[in-house]
N, C-alpha and C positions, 0 to 999 in steps of 0.2 A: 461523486462519495460515495454513491453503492458500486460505479466499476474500477476504484480500488481496492474496494471491500471485497469484492467478486475477486479480482485479479490476483490480491493476495492470498486469500482464502486457495481458490483452486491451484495457485503457484505452490503454500505452501505442503496441499494434498500432495502433488505430482514432487517434491521434496521428498518427504516420506516415504515414498513408494520406491524414489530411488535412494535410497539410506536402507532401503529393507532388500529390495531384490538389486540386483545389476541390470541396468535397465540400460536400455538403448539409447544411442544418441541425439533421436528427434526428440526425448523424455526430459534430457541435462537441456536443451534447446530451448523447450517448449519451457522448461520451470523458467531459464533464465529471462526468457522474452517478458515471460508474466510480471517476476518480478521488477521487472526495469518497467513496465506498463504501471503497476501500482507504484515503484517510486515516482516516477514523472508526472504520474495524476496527484497523488500523496504531496508532490513540491508545489503543486501548481494548488491545490486542495488550501495550504497552506500562507500562500502568498496571498489568496485572493479573499481570505477572512477579513483581513483586517480590514482591506479597500469597502467589501463591503458592509462591515460594521459602521465605517467611518461614512459611507457615501448615501447609505438605505435613509430615510425619512422613518420608516420604523425599522427599530431594531429587531432581529431576529428573536426566539425564545433562546435563553440562556441553554438548553440542555441538547440544541440545535446548533449552538455554537459549539457547544463543547463537543459533543460528536465528531463534528466535523475538525476537531482540532486532535481530538482521539486516531479520525480513520486517516489522516494525513500525517499522523507519526508511527503507527504501526510499520509502516513500508520503509520507513528512515531507520527505523531501531531494529528489524529484520534483515535488510543489507547491512548492517553495523555489523549484527549477529553473527552474519554467516560469513564475511570479511574476515573477521576475527579468528575463524575457525580453520585449523590446519590442514 
């Protein structure tokens, strides 16, 4: 969950640097790589959360589950927003 959030935040920062300045190709590659890492990690988080809720004897607290779902959805929403830009 933390890796997803870290990759997303750094990816957004790099993307903002790219938008404000004419950035070199390596920054564009870094941004894309971080977004892909965040997307895959977020997807895994979303897929494993129901499994954890079903298999654990002691259910995690609701705020933890909610945070996991939100952090898992952020990269997906970001990728949709980036893809919808011309």
